[in-house]
Every structure is written in structure tokens, then in C-alpha cells.
N, C-alpha and C positions, 0 to 999 in steps of 0.2 A: 099755843102762841097767841099773845095778846095783840090785837089789831089796833088799839088806841095809839101806842107809840108810832106805828107805821103811818096812820092817818095824820097824826100831828107832824111827823117829819115830812110827809108828802105836801101837806098844806104849807108848811114853813118854806120848803124848797120852791114850791110854785110861787109863793109870795115874794121870795128873794128874786127869782127869775123875772117876774113882772116888774119889781122895783128897778132891777138892773136895766131892763129894757126901757123903762121910763127915763132913767137917768141917762142912758145912752142917747135917747131922743132929745131930751132937754138937759144938757150938761150944766147949764148955768144955775147955781144954787140960789141966785137972787130971784129967779122966775118961780122955781118950786123949791121949797125947803125939803130937807131930808124927811122931816115929820110928815109933810103933805105927800111926798112920794110914798112913804110907808102907808099912809091911810088910803091912798088910791090903790095901791097894790093889794091891801087887805080886802077892799071892797070888790076888786076885780076877782081876786081869788074866791071870795065867798059866792059871787055869781057863777063862776065856773064850776065850783063844787055843787051848787044847787042844780045847775043844768045836768051835771053828771049824775047826781042822785035821782033825778026824775027819769033819766034815761035807763037806769039799771033794770027796772022790771021788764021793760020792753026787750032789753038785750038778753035777759034770762029766758024770756019766752021764745025769742028767736033761736037761742042755743038749744032749748028743749025741742023745738020743731025740727031743727036740723038734725038732731040726734034720732028722733023718731023716724023721720024721713029716711035717714041713712040706714037705720035698722030694717025698715021695710024694703028699701031698694036692695039691700044686701040679701035679704030672704028671697025676694023675687028673682034675683039673678042666680042665687045658689041652687034653687030648686031645678031649673032646666039643666044646669051644669051637672047636678047629681043624677038626674034622669039620664043624661047623655053618657055619663061615665058608667052607669049601671048597664046601659044598653050595649056598650062596646066591650064590656068585661065578660 
């Protein structure tokens, strides 16, 4: 699966949502033209994507740490349960 169309679609969707939000806030086209709204939406979208890109490695480390902690906790819990089951058998 190619991820580029998904990223493009997501970026365009986010930009459209920001533009719609700006237009709802400032409905008068004499204050902000459609071109200006589009440029503002693209700038905001770029900033959001950059912030998300910088946060991805931190999120991946957190996911790995939770996975490792979960595996260790599962092993620590299963050992006493296994010993208990063997003792009652």
C-alpha cells in the first residue's frame, strides 16, 4: 500500500477543515478573500503536520516501552500463577 496518497488526502482534508473553520469565523469575503483563507489554512496545516512529525519518534518509543513493560508484567504475573496451579494439581 502506497502511503503518499493517504498523506496527500489527509493534508488536503485538514486544510479544507481549517479553511471552513476560518470562513465560519469570518464569513465576510471582503475581510478575507478565498485566496487568503486558503493560504492561511495551508500555513496552519503545515505547522500541524510539522508538530505531528516531530512527535512521532517519541510516540513510537512510548509504544515500545509499554509493550516491553506489558510483556515483563505478564511474565511476572504468570510465573506465580503457574507455580500455584502446579501445587494444587
